[in-house]
C-alpha positions as CSV (number, residue, x, y, z in Angstrom):
1,X,10.8,-7.7,-30.2
2,X,12.8,-4.6,-30.7
3,X,10.0,-2.4,-29.3
4,X,9.8,-4.6,-26.2
5,X,13.5,-4.4,-25.7
6,X,13.5,-0.6,-25.9
7,X,10.5,-0.5,-23.6
8,X,12.5,-2.6,-21.1
9,X,15.5,-0.2,-21.4
10,X,13.2,2.8,-20.7
11,X,11.6,1.1,-17.7
12,X,12.6,2.3,-14.2
13,X,14.9,0.5,-11.9
14,X,13.6,1.7,-8.5
15,X,16.2,3.5,-6.5
16,X,18.1,6.8,-6.2
17,X,20.0,6.1,-9.4
18,X,17.0,6.7,-11.5
19,X,14.4,8.4,-9.2
20,X,16.7,10.9,-7.5
21,X,15.1,13.9,-9.3
22,X,11.6,12.8,-8.2
23,X,12.9,12.1,-4.7
24,X,14.5,15.5,-4.5
25,X,11.3,17.2,-5.7
26,X,9.3,15.4,-2.9
27,X,11.9,16.5,-0.4
28,X,11.9,20.1,-1.6
29,X,8.1,20.5,-1.7
30,X,7.5,18.3,1.4
31,X,5.2,16.1,-0.6
32,X,4.6,12.4,-0.4
33,X,3.6,10.6,-3.7
34,X,2.5,7.3,-5.1
35,X,4.1,7.0,-8.6
36,X,3.1,4.6,-11.3
37,X,6.0,3.2,-13.3
38,X,7.0,0.3,-15.5
39,X,9.6,-1.2,-13.2
40,X,12.7,-3.2,-14.3
41,X,14.6,-5.3,-11.9
42,X,18.2,-4.3,-11.3
43,X,20.6,-5.9,-13.8
44,X,17.8,-7.8,-15.5
45,X,14.9,-7.5,-17.9
46,X,12.0,-8.7,-15.8
47,X,9.4,-5.9,-15.8
48,X,6.5,-5.1,-13.4
49,X,3.6,-2.7,-13.5
50,X,4.4,-1.0,-10.2
51,X,3.5,1.8,-7.8
52,X,6.4,3.4,-5.9
53,X,5.7,5.0,-2.5
54,X,8.0,8.0,-1.7
55,X,7.6,10.0,1.5
56,X,7.9,13.8,2.0
57,X,11.5,13.4,3.0
58,X,12.2,11.9,-0.5
59,X,12.8,8.4,0.7
60,X,11.4,5.3,-1.0
61,X,9.1,3.5,1.4
62,X,8.0,0.6,-0.8
63,X,6.8,-0.8,-4.1
64,X,3.7,-2.6,-5.1
65,X,3.9,-4.8,-8.1
66,X,0.6,-5.6,-9.9
67,X,-0.5,-9.1,-9.1
68,X,-2.0,-10.0,-12.5
69,X,-1.1,-8.2,-15.8
70,X,-4.2,-7.9,-17.9
71,X,-4.7,-9.6,-21.3
72,X,-1.6,-8.9,-23.5
73,X,0.1,-7.0,-20.7
74,X,1.4,-10.5,-19.8
75,X,3.8,-10.2,-22.8
76,X,5.5,-7.3,-21.1
77,X,5.0,-7.5,-17.3
78,X,5.5,-10.3,-14.9
79,X,3.1,-11.3,-12.1
80,X,3.7,-9.6,-8.8
81,X,3.6,-11.5,-5.5
82,X,1.6,-11.1,-2.3
83,X,4.6,-9.7,-0.4
84,X,4.2,-6.3,-2.1
85,X,0.4,-6.3,-1.5
86,X,0.2,-4.1,1.6
87,X,-0.5,-0.7,3.0
88,X,2.0,1.8,4.4
89,X,1.7,4.1,7.4
90,X,5.0,6.0,6.9
91,X,3.9,8.5,4.2
92,X,1.9,10.5,6.8
93,X,-0.7,10.2,9.5
94,X,-2.7,7.7,7.5
95,X,-2.6,4.2,6.1
96,X,-2.3,4.2,2.3
97,X,-2.3,1.4,-0.4
98,X,-3.1,1.0,-4.0
99,X,-3.7,-1.2,-7.0
100,X,-3.1,-0.9,-10.8
101,X,-5.8,-0.7,-13.4
102,X,-8.0,-3.8,-13.5
103,X,-6.2,-5.2,-10.5
104,X,-8.9,-3.1,-8.8
105,X,-11.4,-5.8,-10.0
106,X,-9.6,-8.4,-7.9
107,X,-11.8,-8.6,-4.8
108,X,-9.3,-10.6,-2.9
109,X,-6.5,-8.0,-3.5
110,X,-8.9,-5.2,-2.4
111,X,-9.9,-7.1,0.7
112,X,-6.2,-7.7,1.6
113,X,-5.7,-3.9,1.7
114,X,-9.0,-3.4,3.6
115,X,-7.9,-5.9,6.2
116,X,-4.6,-4.0,6.5
117,X,-6.6,-1.0,7.6
118,X,-6.3,1.0,4.4
119,X,-7.6,4.6,4.8
120,X,-6.5,6.1,1.4
121,X,-6.5,4.0,-1.8
122,X,-4.5,5.0,-4.9
123,X,-6.0,3.7,-8.1
124,X,-3.6,4.0,-11.0
125,X,-5.2,3.7,-14.5
126,X,-4.1,3.8,-18.1
127,X,-6.1,5.7,-20.7
128,X,-8.6,3.0,-21.4
129,X,-11.0,5.3,-23.3
130,X,-8.4,5.6,-26.1
131,X,-8.7,1.9,-27.0
132,X,-11.0,0.8,-29.8
133,X,-14.2,-0.7,-28.3
134,X,-13.7,0.9,-24.9
135,X,-14.6,4.5,-25.8
136,X,-18.2,4.4,-24.3
137,X,-17.4,2.2,-21.3
138,X,-13.9,2.9,-20.0
139,X,-14.5,6.0,-17.8
140,X,-17.8,4.5,-16.5
141,X,-15.8,1.4,-15.5
142,X,-13.1,3.4,-13.7
143,X,-15.7,5.4,-11.9
144,X,-17.7,2.4,-10.9
145,X,-14.7,0.4,-9.6
146,X,-13.3,3.4,-7.7
147,X,-16.6,4.2,-6.0
148,X,-17.1,0.5,-5.3
149,X,-13.8,0.3,-3.4
150,X,-14.5,3.6,-1.6
151,X,-17.7,2.2,-0.2
152,X,-16.9,-1.4,0.3
153,X,-13.5,-0.6,1.8
154,X,-14.6,2.5,3.6
155,X,-11.6,4.4,2.3
156,X,-10.9,7.6,0.5
157,X,-9.9,7.0,-3.1
158,X,-7.4,9.0,-5.2
159,X,-7.6,8.0,-8.8
160,X,-5.4,9.1,-11.7
161,X,-5.6,8.0,-15.4
162,X,-2.9,9.1,-17.9
163,X,-3.4,10.8,-21.2
164,X,-2.2,9.5,-24.6
165,X,-0.8,12.3,-26.8
166,X,1.1,12.4,-30.1
167,X,4.4,11.6,-28.4
168,X,3.0,8.1,-27.5
169,X,1.3,7.6,-30.8
170,X,4.3,8.6,-32.8
171,X,6.5,6.2,-30.9
172,X,4.0,3.4,-31.5
173,X,3.9,4.2,-35.3
174,X,7.7,4.3,-35.5
175,X,8.3,1.0,-33.6
176,X,5.1,-1.0,-34.4
177,X,3.8,0.5,-37.6
178,X,0.5,2.1,-38.4
179,X,-2.3,1.1,-36.0
180,X,-5.9,2.0,-35.3
181,X,-6.3,0.4,-31.9
182,X,-5.2,3.4,-29.8
183,X,-6.0,7.1,-30.4
184,X,-5.2,10.3,-28.6
185,X,-7.3,11.0,-25.5
186,X,-7.9,9.6,-22.0
187,X,-7.4,11.1,-18.6
188,X,-9.9,10.5,-15.7
189,X,-8.8,11.8,-12.3
190,X,-10.8,12.2,-9.1
191,X,-10.8,12.1,-5.3
192,X,-13.7,10.2,-3.8
193,X,-15.3,10.1,-0.3
194,X,-16.0,6.7,1.3
195,X,-19.7,7.3,0.7
196,X,-19.0,7.7,-3.0
197,X,-19.2,11.5,-3.2
198,X,-16.7,13.3,-5.4
199,X,-14.5,15.6,-3.3
200,X,-12.7,16.7,-6.5
201,X,-13.1,15.9,-10.2
202,X,-13.6,13.9,-12.2
203,X,-11.4,15.7,-14.6
204,X,-11.0,14.3,-18.2
205,X,-9.1,15.2,-21.3
206,X,-5.8,16.7,-22.3
207,X,-5.9,19.9,-20.2
208,X,-3.4,19.6,-17.4
209,X,-5.0,20.2,-14.0
210,X,-4.2,19.5,-10.4
211,X,-7.2,17.7,-8.9
212,X,-7.0,18.4,-5.2
213,X,-9.2,18.1,-2.1
214,X,-8.8,18.0,1.7
215,X,-9.2,14.5,3.2
216,X,-10.5,14.5,6.8
217,X,-10.1,11.0,8.2
218,X,-12.5,11.9,11.0
219,X,-15.3,11.6,8.4
220,X,-14.6,7.8,8.3
221,X,-16.1,7.5,11.8
222,X,-19.8,7.8,10.7
223,X,-19.1,5.5,7.7
224,X,-17.6,2.8,9.9
225,X,-20.7,2.9,12.2
226,X,-22.7,1.7,9.2
227,X,-20.1,-0.7,7.7
228,X,-16.6,-1.8,8.6
229,X,-15.2,-4.4,6.3
230,X,-12.2,-5.0,8.5
231,X,-14.3,-5.2,11.6
232,X,-18.0,-5.7,12.6
233,X,-19.1,-6.2,9.0
234,X,-16.6,-8.9,8.3
235,X,-18.1,-12.2,9.6
236,X,-14.8,-14.2,9.6
237,X,-16.6,-17.2,11.2
238,X,-18.6,-17.5,7.9
239,X,-16.2,-16.2,5.3
240,X,-12.6,-17.3,5.6
241,X,-10.0,-15.1,4.0
242,X,-6.2,-15.7,3.7
243,X,-3.3,-14.0,2.0
244,X,0.0,-15.6,1.0
245,X,2.6,-12.9,1.5
246,X,5.7,-15.1,1.0
247,X,8.2,-13.5,-1.3
248,X,8.2,-15.1,-4.8
249,X,10.8,-12.8,-6.5
250,X,14.4,-12.5,-5.3
251,X,14.0,-8.8,-4.5
252,X,10.4,-8.9,-3.2
253,X,11.4,-8.2,0.4
254,X,13.5,-5.2,-0.4
255,X,10.8,-3.9,-2.8
256,X,8.0,-4.2,-0.3
257,X,9.8,-2.6,2.7
258,X,12.7,-0.3,1.7
259,X,15.4,0.5,4.3
260,X,14.9,3.9,5.8
261,X,18.5,4.9,5.7
262,X,19.1,6.8,2.4
263,X,22.6,5.3,1.9
264,X,21.0,1.8,1.9
265,X,18.4,2.8,-0.7
266,X,20.1,1.1,-3.6
267,X,18.5,-1.5,-5.8
268,X,18.9,-5.1,-4.7
269,X,21.2,-6.8,-7.2
270,X,20.1,-10.4,-6.5
271,X,22.1,-13.5,-5.9
272,X,21.4,-14.1,-2.2
273,X,18.5,-15.2,-0.1
274,X,16.4,-12.3,1.3
275,X,17.6,-12.9,4.8
276,X,21.1,-12.0,3.8
277,X,20.3,-8.9,1.8
278,X,22.1,-5.7,3.0
279,X,19.7,-3.1,4.3
280,X,16.6,-5.3,4.3
281,X,14.0,-4.2,6.8
282,X,14.0,-7.3,9.1
283,X,10.7,-6.2,10.6
284,X,9.2,-6.7,7.2
285,X,10.5,-10.3,7.1
286,X,9.2,-11.0,10.6
287,X,5.8,-9.5,9.8
288,X,5.6,-11.6,6.7
289,X,6.5,-14.8,8.5
290,X,3.9,-14.0,11.2
291,X,1.3,-13.4,8.5
292,X,2.2,-16.6,6.7
293,X,1.9,-18.7,9.9
294,X,-1.4,-17.2,10.9
C-alpha cells in the first residue's frame, strides 16, 4: 500500500502547476506534443493512465484517459470515460488522437477515433518486452497492432515505448522487494505510413534517439481511394456503431476540452456539475450532447 500511495503522490495533476516546464519547452521550441502520464485528479487520489495534448503555444488542449486498465493495472488506475475518447484539430493542420497500450486492441475505441477523422494516431506503450513471458512476443504485438491501426484507420501512426532502467528497478526493489518479473530493457518507437510502411524506426533498446519523419497528409488520398473506414468502406446500414460520450467523472468535461485562455488552465477542483465549471469549453459540452442524442 505504501508503494501505491507514493506512486499516487508522484502522479501528475494536469495543469500549469505541474506541467509548466513542459509547456514552456513546447512554447520555446514551437513544438506540439502528446505526453503519456500517470494522472492524478486535483485534490484526490484517483489515478488514470492518460495522454496529455499540448500545442506549440504551450497550452493544454485536452487529456485522454485510458478506457480500460489492463490486468493488474486496475489496482492503480481507474477506468476512463468516452468523453475523453476523441481527436483534436488544434495541435496543427491535422486531426490527432491516441490510445494507451492494449487499449489499442479495443476495436470500438479505435473506430471511435477513425470516425472522428483521425489523421495521426499516437500509440503510447510501456516496455512490455521487459516482462517475464513477454520477451519474444511484445515488440511483435506492438508492431502488429500499430500497423493494423495504420491500415484499418488509414492514419499515420506515431508509436513510442518507454525503457526500463536501473532507476525503475531500484525503486521497485526498495518499495516492493526483490522481484524477477521485470528486467531492464524495452523501447520500441516508430512512425508508420497508412499502408504499413516504416517512415522511421523501429528503434529499440537503451540508446536515446529521436525517431523522426516527415508526414505528408496528401499521401492519404490514394489510400482513401482503396479504403475509407469513416466513409465509403463503412457500411453503416449493415454495421451499427455508437459511442457514449457522456462525462462519467466530475472533471471529464474540463479534461477533454481545456479552455484556451491560459489563465483558466487550472485543474478543476470538483464539487460542481460540469455546466457550472469556470472556464469549461461550452462547445465541448454542446458537441457531447449532440453526439449523445444522435
